[in-house]
C-alpha positions, 0 to 999 in steps of 0.5 A: 818455547815462548818468544820473549816480548819487547819490554822496557828496562822499567818493566823488568826493573819492576819485576825484579824489585817485586822479587826482592832485588834492591838497587845497589848502585848506578853508573851512568845508564846502568843500574846494579841490583842485588838480591839480599838472600841469594847474593845474586848481582845483575846489571840492567841497562836503563835507556829511557824510551828504548826497549831491551833486546829480547835476548838481553831481557832473557839473559837478565832474567836467567842471571837473576834466577828466573825464566821467561815463563816466570816473568810472563806469569806476572804480566 
């Protein structure tokens, strides 16, 4: 299994937007995204200047319906 790289919330947000997710709402430092076709909703913590934890990044990708390999293929 490939080890997850350190990524920022901004990088992950860009990936999710390219895959069709749209911003639904922001509450403090958390952004809620929704995919209009699948109806999947995910919450992404946005902390400027900080990397997401590797486990959290993988969990967000999985909740959005993607694998780590899907993300790495776009880098």
